[in-house]
BAMARBA-422404 format. One line per field, with one value per residue (C-alpha): residue number from 1; x, y, z; residue in three letters. Coordinates in Angstrom, 1 decimal, padded with zeros to 4 digits. Layout:
<recs>
drenlum: NUM/...
x: X/...
y: Y/...
z: Z/...
nulo: ALA/...
</recs>
This chain:
<recs>
drenlum: 1/2/3/4/5/6/7/8/9/10/11/12/13/14/15/16/17/18/19/20/21/22/23/24/25/26/27/28/29/30/31/32/33/34/35/36/37/38/39/40/41/42/43/44/45/46/47/48/49/50/51/52/53/54/55/56/57/58/59/60/61/62/63/64/65/66/67/68/69/70/71/72/73/74/75/76/77/78/79/80/81/82/83/84/85/86/87/88/89/90/91/92/93/94/95/96/97/98/99/100/101/102/103/104/105/106/107/108/109/110/111/112/113/114/115/116/117/118/119/120/121/122/123/124/125/126/127/128/129/130/131/132/133/134/135/136/137/138/139/140/141/142/143/144/145/146/147/148/149/150/151/152/153/154/155/156/157/158/159/160/161/162/163/164/165/166/167/168/169/170/171/172/173/174/175/176/177/178/179/180/181/182/183/184/185/186/187/188/189/190/191/192/193/194/195/196/197/198/199/200/201/202/203/204/205/206/207/208/209/210/211/212/213/214/215/216/217/218/219/220/221/222/223/224/225/226/227/228/229/230/231/232/233/234/235/236/237/238/239/240/241/242/243/244/245/246/247/248/249/250/251/252/253/254/255/256/257/258/259/260/261/262/263/264/265/266/267/268/269/270/271/272/273/274/275/276/277/278/279/280/281/282/283/284/285/286/287/288/289/290/291/292/293/294/295/296/297/298/299/300/301/302/303/304/305/306/307/308/309/310/311/312/313/314/315/316/317/318/319/320/321/322/323/324/325/326/327/328/329/330/331/332/333/334/335/336/337/338/339/340/341/342/343/344/345/346/347/348/349/350/351/352/353/354/355/356/357/358/359/360/361/362/363/364/365/366/367/368/369/370/371/372/373/374/375/376/377/378/379/380/381/382/383/384/385/386/387/388/389/390/391/392/393/394/395/396/397/398/399/400/401/402/403/404/405/406/407/408/409/410/411/412/413/414/415/416/417/418/419/420/421/422/423/424/425/426/427/428/429/430/431/432/433/434/435/436/437/438/439/440/441/442/443/444/445/446/447/448/449/450/451/452/453/454/455/456/457/458/459/460/461/462/463/464/465/466/467/468/469/470/471/472/473/474/475/476/477/478/479/480/481/482/483/484/485/486/487/488/489/490/491/492/493/494/495/496/497/498/499/500/501/502/503/504/505/506/507/508/509/510/511/512/513/514/515/516/517/518/519
x: 132.2/133.9/133.4/136.5/136.7/137.1/137.9/135.2/133.6/134.5/131.0/130.4/129.1/127.2/129.4/132.1/134.0/134.1/133.5/137.4/137.9/138.8/137.6/136.9/138.8/136.8/139.3/138.3/137.8/138.4/140.7/143.6/143.8/146.4/148.6/148.3/149.2/152.2/153.4/153.0/155.3/158.1/157.7/158.0/161.1/162.5/164.9/167.1/167.4/168.3/170.9/172.6/172.6/173.9/175.8/178.9/178.4/177.6/180.6/182.7/181.5/181.5/183.5/182.7/180.2/177.6/175.3/175.3/174.4/171.5/170.1/170.8/168.7/166.0/165.5/164.2/162.1/160.5/159.8/158.4/156.2/154.5/153.7/152.3/150.2/148.7/148.0/146.5/144.1/142.8/143.0/143.1/143.7/145.9/147.7/149.5/152.4/151.0/147.5/148.8/151.4/148.7/146.4/149.2/151.2/149.3/149.3/152.8/154.7/152.3/152.8/156.6/156.4/154.2/156.7/159.5/157.5/156.8/160.3/161.8/159.5/160.6/164.1/163.5/161.4/164.3/166.8/164.5/164.2/168.0/168.8/166.0/167.5/171.0/169.8/167.7/170.8/172.9/170.3/170.0/173.8/173.7/170.9/172.4/175.9/176.9/179.2/178.2/174.5/175.3/177.5/174.5/173.8/177.0/175.6/174.0/171.3/170.3/170.2/168.0/165.6/165.3/164.8/162.1/160.4/160.2/159.0/156.2/155.2/155.1/153.0/150.4/150.2/149.8/147.2/145.0/144.7/145.8/144.6/145.8/148.8/148.2/149.1/152.2/153.3/152.9/155.1/157.8/158.1/158.2/160.9/163.1/162.9/163.6/166.6/168.0/167.7/169.6/172.3/172.7/172.9/175.5/177.6/177.7/178.7/181.6/182.9/186.6/187.1/190.4/188.7/187.4/190.7/189.0/186.6/186.1/185.3/182.1/182.5/179.8/181.5/180.0/176.7/178.3/177.4/179.8/182.8/182.4/185.5/183.9/180.7/180.8/181.1/178.4/175.9/176.8/176.2/173.0/171.6/172.2/170.7/167.6/167.2/167.1/164.0/162.2/158.9/157.2/154.8/153.3/151.0/149.6/149.2/146.9/144.8/141.6/141.8/142.5/140.0/140.0/141.6/142.2/144.2/145.3/147.9/149.7/150.0/151.0/153.8/155.2/155.1/157.0/159.6/160.4/160.7/163.1/165.4/165.7/166.6/169.1/171.0/171.2/172.4/174.8/176.5/176.6/178.1/180.6/181.7/182.2/184.0/184.6/184.1/187.4/188.0/190.1/189.0/185.4/185.4/182.0/183.6/185.6/184.7/184.5/181.7/180.2/177.3/176.0/177.3/175.2/176.4/179.8/178.9/176.3/178.5/181.4/178.9/176.0/177.6/176.8/173.3/171.9/173.7/171.3/168.5/170.1/170.0/166.4/165.6/167.2/165.4/162.1/162.7/163.3/160.4/157.9/158.9/158.8/155.1/154.2/156.2/153.7/151.3/152.6/153.5/150.2/148.0/149.9/149.5/145.8/145.3/147.2/145.0/141.8/142.7/143.4/147.2/147.8/145.8/142.4/143.1/145.3/142.3/140.7/140.1/139.5/135.9/136.7/140.0/139.3/142.9/144.5/145.2/146.5/148.7/150.1/151.0/152.6/154.7/155.8/156.8/158.6/160.5/161.6/162.7/164.5/166.5/167.3/168.6/170.6/172.1/173.3/174.7/176.3/178.0/177.4/173.7/172.7/175.2/174.4/170.7/170.6/172.7/170.3/167.4/168.5/168.2/164.5/163.5/164.9/163.1/159.5/159.7/161.0/158.2/155.6/157.0/156.8/153.4/152.1/153.3/151.9/148.5/148.1/149.4/146.2/146.2/149.8/148.9/145.8/147.7/151.1/150.5/149.5/152.6/154.9/153.3/151.9/154.7/158.0/158.6/157.6/159.7/162.7/162.3/161.9/165.0/167.1/166.2/166.5/170.0/170.9/169.3/171.4/174.6/174.1/173.3/176.6/178.6/177.3/178.6/182.0/182.4/184.0/180.6/179.0/180.5/182.9/181.5/180.9/179.0/181.0/183.0/179.9/179.1/176.7/174.7/174.2/173.1/170.6/169.2/169.0/168.1/165.1/163.7/164.1/162.3/159.4/159.4/159.1/156.2/154.6/154.8/153.2/150.4/149.8/148.8/146.6/145.0/145.0/142.2/144.2/147.3/144.9/143.9/140.3/140.3/142.0/141.9/144.3/142.9/143.6/141.5/140.6/138.9/136.5/133.4/133.1/136.8
y: 061.5/063.1/066.9/069.0/071.1/074.4/077.7/080.0/082.1/079.9/078.7/075.5/075.9/072.6/070.9/069.7/073.0/076.1/079.6/080.2/076.9/074.5/070.9/067.8/064.7/061.8/060.5/058.7/061.3/061.0/058.0/059.3/060.9/063.0/060.1/058.5/061.8/062.3/058.7/059.3/062.4/060.5/057.3/059.3/060.9/057.5/058.7/055.6/055.3/059.1/058.8/055.8/057.5/061.0/060.8/060.0/062.4/065.3/064.5/064.6/068.1/069.8/067.5/067.7/070.5/067.8/068.3/072.1/071.5/069.3/072.2/074.6/072.4/072.2/076.0/076.6/073.5/074.8/078.1/076.6/074.2/077.3/078.5/075.0/075.1/078.5/077.6/074.3/076.0/078.2/075.6/072.0/070.6/067.5/069.4/071.4/073.2/073.1/074.4/077.0/078.5/078.5/080.5/083.0/083.3/081.8/078.7/078.7/079.2/076.7/074.1/074.2/074.1/071.0/069.4/070.1/068.2/065.3/064.8/065.2/062.4/060.1/060.7/059.8/056.7/055.5/055.9/054.4/051.3/051.2/051.3/048.8/046.4/046.8/046.1/043.2/041.3/042.5/041.2/037.9/037.5/038.1/035.7/033.0/033.7/033.6/036.3/035.2/035.9/039.4/039.9/039.5/043.1/043.9/042.1/044.9/042.7/041.1/044.5/046.1/043.1/043.1/046.9/046.7/044.0/046.1/049.1/046.9/045.6/049.3/050.4/047.7/048.5/052.3/051.5/049.7/052.8/054.9/052.4/049.2/049.0/051.5/049.0/047.9/051.6/052.2/049.2/050.1/053.7/052.5/049.9/052.6/055.0/052.1/050.8/054.3/054.8/051.5/052.5/055.9/054.4/051.8/054.2/056.7/053.9/052.7/056.2/056.4/052.6/051.4/049.4/052.7/054.5/057.3/058.3/062.0/063.7/065.8/069.5/072.2/073.6/070.7/072.8/075.9/076.3/079.2/077.0/075.1/075.7/077.4/078.6/076.2/073.3/074.7/074.9/071.4/070.1/072.1/070.7/067.2/068.1/069.6/066.4/064.6/066.5/066.1/064.2/065.8/067.5/064.2/064.9/067.8/065.9/063.5/066.4/065.6/062.2/063.4/064.1/067.9/068.5/072.2/071.9/068.3/067.9/071.0/070.1/066.6/068.1/070.0/066.9/064.9/067.7/067.7/063.9/064.1/066.7/065.0/061.7/063.3/065.2/062.3/059.8/062.2/063.2/059.6/058.3/061.1/060.5/056.7/056.8/060.4/062.3/061.5/059.5/056.7/053.4/053.6/057.4/058.6/060.3/057.2/057.1/053.3/053.4/056.9/056.2/053.4/054.2/051.8/048.8/049.6/050.5/047.9/045.2/047.1/049.4/046.9/043.6/040.7/039.9/043.5/044.7/042.7/044.8/047.9/046.2/045.4/049.0/050.4/047.9/048.7/052.4/052.3/049.9/051.9/055.1/053.5/052.8/056.2/058.3/057.3/059.6/063.0/062.2/060.4/063.0/065.9/064.4/063.7/067.4/068.6/066.4/067.5/071.1/070.2/070.8/067.2/064.8/064.0/060.2/060.9/062.3/058.8/057.6/053.9/053.2/050.8/051.9/055.6/056.2/057.8/054.5/055.6/058.3/055.8/053.2/055.8/057.0/053.4/052.8/056.2/055.3/051.9/053.3/056.2/054.0/051.3/053.8/055.8/052.7/051.5/054.9/055.8/053.7/056.6/057.0/057.3/059.9/062.1/061.8/062.7/065.9/066.6/066.1/068.9/071.3/070.1/070.4/073.9/074.9/073.9/074.5/078.1/078.7/077.5/079.7/082.8/081.8/081.9/085.4/086.7/084.9/086.3/089.8/091.5/089.8/090.6/093.8/092.5/091.1/090.2/086.6/087.0/089.0/086.4/083.1/084.2/086.7/086.9/083.3/082.0/084.7/084.0/080.3/080.9/083.2/080.6/077.9/080.1/081.0/077.3/076.7/079.4/078.4/074.7/075.4/077.2/074.6/071.6/072.7/071.4/067.8/067.4/068.1/065.0/061.7/063.4/062.1/064.3/064.4/066.3/068.1/069.2/067.8/064.9/066.4/069.5/067.5/065.5/068.4/071.0/068.4/067.2/070.8/071.6/068.4/069.7/073.0/071.1/069.0/072.2/073.7/070.7/070.7/074.5/073.5/070.5/072.4/076.2/076.9/076.0/078.1/081.0/080.9/079.8/076.7/077.5/081.2/083.5/085.1/086.3/085.8/089.5/089.0/086.4/087.5/086.5/085.5
z: 069.4/072.4/072.6/072.8/076.0/074.3/075.9/077.1/074.5/071.5/070.6/068.9/065.4/065.5/062.9/065.3/065.0/067.2/065.9/065.5/063.7/066.6/065.8/067.6/066.6/067.8/070.4/073.6/076.3/080.0/079.3/081.4/084.9/086.7/087.7/084.2/082.5/084.6/083.9/080.2/080.6/082.4/080.3/077.1/078.2/079.3/082.0/082.2/078.3/078.2/080.9/079.3/075.9/076.9/080.3/078.5/075.6/078.0/080.3/077.1/076.3/079.7/082.0/085.7/085.1/083.8/086.7/086.1/082.5/083.6/085.7/082.9/080.5/083.0/083.2/079.6/079.7/082.9/081.4/078.3/080.3/081.7/078.2/077.4/080.6/079.7/076.1/077.1/079.4/076.6/073.8/074.9/071.5/070.7/068.0/070.7/069.3/065.8/066.7/069.1/066.7/063.9/066.2/067.2/064.0/061.2/059.1/057.6/060.9/062.5/059.9/060.2/063.9/063.7/061.3/063.8/066.5/064.1/062.9/066.3/067.5/064.6/065.4/069.1/068.2/066.1/068.9/071.4/069.1/068.6/072.3/073.1/070.5/071.9/075.5/074.3/073.1/076.0/078.4/076.5/076.6/080.4/081.0/078.8/079.9/076.2/074.8/071.4/072.0/073.3/070.2/068.0/068.4/066.5/063.5/061.5/059.8/063.1/064.8/062.1/061.9/065.8/065.8/063.2/065.1/068.3/066.3/064.9/068.3/069.8/066.8/067.3/071.0/070.3/067.7/070.3/072.5/075.4/078.1/076.5/078.6/081.5/084.2/082.4/081.9/085.7/086.5/083.9/085.1/088.8/087.9/086.1/089.1/091.6/089.8/089.4/093.0/093.8/091.3/092.9/096.4/095.3/093.3/096.2/098.6/096.4/095.4/096.5/096.5/095.3/092.4/091.0/090.2/088.4/091.2/091.9/095.1/095.0/094.7/094.7/091.7/089.6/089.8/088.4/084.7/084.4/085.0/081.7/079.7/076.6/075.4/072.4/074.9/077.1/074.2/072.9/076.5/076.8/073.6/074.9/078.2/076.4/074.7/078.0/079.1/075.7/075.8/078.9/076.5/075.6/078.5/076.6/073.2/075.1/076.5/074.6/076.2/079.6/082.5/083.1/079.7/080.2/083.5/084.3/081.5/082.3/086.1/085.0/082.9/085.7/088.0/085.3/085.0/088.7/088.8/085.9/087.1/090.4/088.8/086.5/089.1/091.5/088.9/087.3/090.5/091.7/088.5/088.4/092.0/091.4/088.0/087.2/083.9/082.2/079.0/080.6/082.1/083.4/083.1/081.7/078.7/077.5/073.8/073.9/076.3/076.3/074.0/076.4/079.9/081.8/079.8/081.1/084.7/085.6/086.5/088.3/090.3/091.0/090.8/088.4/089.9/090.4/087.3/085.3/086.7/085.1/081.7/082.3/083.4/080.2/078.0/079.9/079.7/076.0/075.3/077.5/075.7/072.4/073.0/074.6/072.1/069.4/071.3/070.4/066.7/065.9/067.6/066.1/062.5/063.4/064.2/061.2/059.1/060.9/060.1/056.5/056.7/055.8/053.7/055.1/055.5/058.5/060.4/060.6/064.0/064.7/065.5/068.3/069.7/069.2/068.2/065.1/063.5/060.0/061.7/064.1/061.5/059.3/062.1/062.8/059.1/059.0/062.1/060.8/057.4/059.0/061.5/058.9/056.4/059.0/060.4/056.9/056.1/059.4/062.1/064.5/063.9/067.6/068.3/065.3/065.4/069.1/068.4/065.5/067.7/070.1/067.1/066.4/070.0/070.4/067.2/068.0/071.7/071.2/068.6/071.0/073.8/071.6/070.5/074.1/074.6/071.3/071.6/075.1/074.2/075.1/078.6/079.7/081.6/083.3/086.3/087.6/087.1/083.5/082.8/084.4/083.2/079.8/078.9/080.7/081.4/078.0/076.2/078.4/077.7/074.0/073.8/075.7/073.4/070.3/071.3/071.7/068.3/066.6/068.2/067.7/064.0/063.7/065.5/063.8/060.4/061.6/061.0/064.4/066.0/067.1/065.9/063.7/060.4/057.5/054.1/051.4/054.1/056.1/059.5/059.3/062.2/060.3/057.3/059.2/061.2/058.4/055.8/057.7/058.4/054.7/053.7/055.8/053.8/050.6/052.0/053.2/049.7/048.2/050.8/050.1/046.5/047.7/050.6/049.9/052.4/055.3/054.2/053.5/057.2/056.4/058.4/061.7/062.2/064.0/067.1/070.6/073.8/073.7/070.3/071.5/073.3/076.9/077.4
nulo: UNK/UNK/UNK/UNK/UNK/UNK/UNK/UNK/UNK/UNK/UNK/UNK/UNK/UNK/UNK/UNK/UNK/UNK/UNK/UNK/UNK/UNK/UNK/UNK/UNK/UNK/UNK/UNK/UNK/UNK/UNK/UNK/UNK/UNK/UNK/UNK/UNK/UNK/UNK/UNK/UNK/UNK/UNK/UNK/UNK/UNK/UNK/UNK/UNK/UNK/UNK/UNK/UNK/UNK/UNK/UNK/UNK/UNK/UNK/UNK/UNK/UNK/UNK/UNK/UNK/UNK/UNK/UNK/UNK/UNK/UNK/UNK/UNK/UNK/UNK/UNK/UNK/UNK/UNK/UNK/UNK/UNK/UNK/UNK/UNK/UNK/UNK/UNK/UNK/UNK/UNK/UNK/UNK/UNK/UNK/UNK/UNK/UNK/UNK/UNK/UNK/UNK/UNK/UNK/UNK/UNK/UNK/UNK/UNK/UNK/UNK/UNK/UNK/UNK/UNK/UNK/UNK/UNK/UNK/UNK/UNK/UNK/UNK/UNK/UNK/UNK/UNK/UNK/UNK/UNK/UNK/UNK/UNK/UNK/UNK/UNK/UNK/UNK/UNK/UNK/UNK/UNK/UNK/UNK/UNK/UNK/UNK/UNK/UNK/UNK/UNK/UNK/UNK/UNK/UNK/UNK/UNK/UNK/UNK/UNK/UNK/UNK/UNK/UNK/UNK/UNK/UNK/UNK/UNK/UNK/UNK/UNK/UNK/UNK/UNK/UNK/UNK/UNK/UNK/UNK/UNK/UNK/UNK/UNK/UNK/UNK/UNK/UNK/UNK/UNK/UNK/UNK/UNK/UNK/UNK/UNK/UNK/UNK/UNK/UNK/UNK/UNK/UNK/UNK/UNK/UNK/UNK/UNK/UNK/UNK/UNK/UNK/UNK/UNK/UNK/UNK/UNK/UNK/UNK/UNK/UNK/UNK/UNK/UNK/UNK/UNK/UNK/UNK/UNK/UNK/UNK/UNK/UNK/UNK/UNK/UNK/UNK/UNK/UNK/UNK/UNK/UNK/UNK/UNK/UNK/UNK/UNK/UNK/UNK/UNK/UNK/UNK/UNK/UNK/UNK/UNK/UNK/UNK/UNK/UNK/UNK/UNK/UNK/UNK/UNK/UNK/UNK/UNK/UNK/UNK/UNK/UNK/UNK/UNK/UNK/UNK/UNK/UNK/UNK/UNK/UNK/UNK/UNK/UNK/UNK/UNK/UNK/UNK/UNK/UNK/UNK/UNK/UNK/UNK/UNK/UNK/UNK/UNK/UNK/UNK/UNK/UNK/UNK/UNK/UNK/UNK/UNK/UNK/UNK/UNK/UNK/UNK/UNK/UNK/UNK/UNK/UNK/UNK/UNK/UNK/UNK/UNK/UNK/UNK/UNK/UNK/UNK/UNK/UNK/UNK/UNK/UNK/UNK/UNK/UNK/UNK/UNK/UNK/UNK/UNK/UNK/UNK/UNK/UNK/UNK/UNK/UNK/UNK/UNK/UNK/UNK/UNK/UNK/UNK/UNK/UNK/UNK/UNK/UNK/UNK/UNK/UNK/UNK/UNK/UNK/UNK/UNK/UNK/UNK/UNK/UNK/UNK/UNK/UNK/UNK/UNK/UNK/UNK/UNK/UNK/UNK/UNK/UNK/UNK/UNK/UNK/UNK/UNK/UNK/UNK/UNK/UNK/UNK/UNK/UNK/UNK/UNK/UNK/UNK/UNK/UNK/UNK/UNK/UNK/UNK/UNK/UNK/UNK/UNK/UNK/UNK/UNK/UNK/UNK/UNK/UNK/UNK/UNK/UNK/UNK/UNK/UNK/UNK/UNK/UNK/UNK/UNK/UNK/UNK/UNK/UNK/UNK/UNK/UNK/UNK/UNK/UNK/UNK/UNK/UNK/UNK/UNK/UNK/UNK/UNK/UNK/UNK/UNK/UNK/UNK/UNK/UNK/UNK/UNK/UNK/UNK/UNK/UNK/UNK/UNK/UNK/UNK/UNK/UNK/UNK/UNK/UNK/UNK/UNK/UNK/UNK/UNK/UNK/UNK/UNK/UNK/UNK/UNK/UNK/UNK/UNK/UNK/UNK/UNK/UNK/UNK/UNK/UNK/UNK/UNK/UNK/UNK/UNK/UNK/UNK/UNK/UNK/UNK/UNK/UNK/UNK/UNK/UNK/UNK/UNK/UNK/UNK/UNK/UNK/UNK/UNK/UNK/UNK/UNK/UNK/UNK/UNK/UNK/UNK
</recs>
């Protein structure tokens, strides 16, 4: 069994747990290095998939200020990333947000935070599978030259069956371990970034051409977030922007399997964030210059194409031959992320089970692959069921679940940021560095995300929010987001009766570094 790299002063009790309740999980240690960890972060985010799914929606909310909103979304993510880095140095545990918020605020808050991470990941997995399915049939249609083949994606039964097949494949790969497809992940991430670079170059070269009637001339005002027409539009766009950065923390959930577990994952997360913001800004600006952000023709906000922008732009911008590579990149992006996104959900469930917050069976680690096998399979089944049900219920499932996802992300990221400041509260006045990186930056990031959470929660009550669909007069985005959080509360109450020791704080105890000798 791989020993957990615990923080100084937390003595091992000899039974696989430290004096303050931290436990080993049996995962395969030293399986991932710095490059591999950064690749996991970028791959989980799936930049090409995120761009094709949200470029149009974001432009529809904030117009030409889309690049500014990308920058605004990056700021709280960066501030929260500092919180993750500091917490990981002290407690490199694969439970990440769950474990850290338990240590800071106690079992009830920690459990809800862990649930937010788990359910956000299930939503992302379902959307990844849906986009991968759509591009699988689009690519098949392009390769065969058959419109009828591409149209198969519009057949709901075919779409769902294909989607479930892709989820099953990704589940099997994840079940076999972190290193099963390391080389493939490197290739797929490199392919995504290369194709994006080609798209940006060609879009910039064609901006202003007569064939692109909706082209827009670049203006520095595009980078001004204060130029957004309303605060409601800004928060809606910011929620989508935050979704586009979600996943970088997968580096941290693999910390017990990473070389230098206390430092490498945090550094890798920051590298991934820089790569992502650069890719998003370049692609957003180039796309806006070549087709504009309007709702006519090829404009990014055209409702007929806004939920899948690259499908509309591939041919006109890159030509028939190179356009296929953009289809390949989106499929590769979604498929690669579909596999790596199992990392955070499976390992969070593993940690919650190891600390008795979930049934003990989910703490099982495969003896050969050293992976949380049962947790991985359960996540795959839950993803398949969620996507199938939502697809049958709503024709706009991708749009509504993405909007609901922003709520989940703000929820558990903000809690984790506040947990950092509270956990290290005794350290904040020791130095300027501690005050900034353990206190001010995390609190500021948490406040920004909490504000977005509150404003989004209020806005999504309106059926016009998201796809415009509703349930009994209430916006479907509100129903999805709040309903899933309330489902977590119900499960938590059930678990409190089955596992009272955890909820009494007897398994994973609250503490601060100052309370541990030698820290």
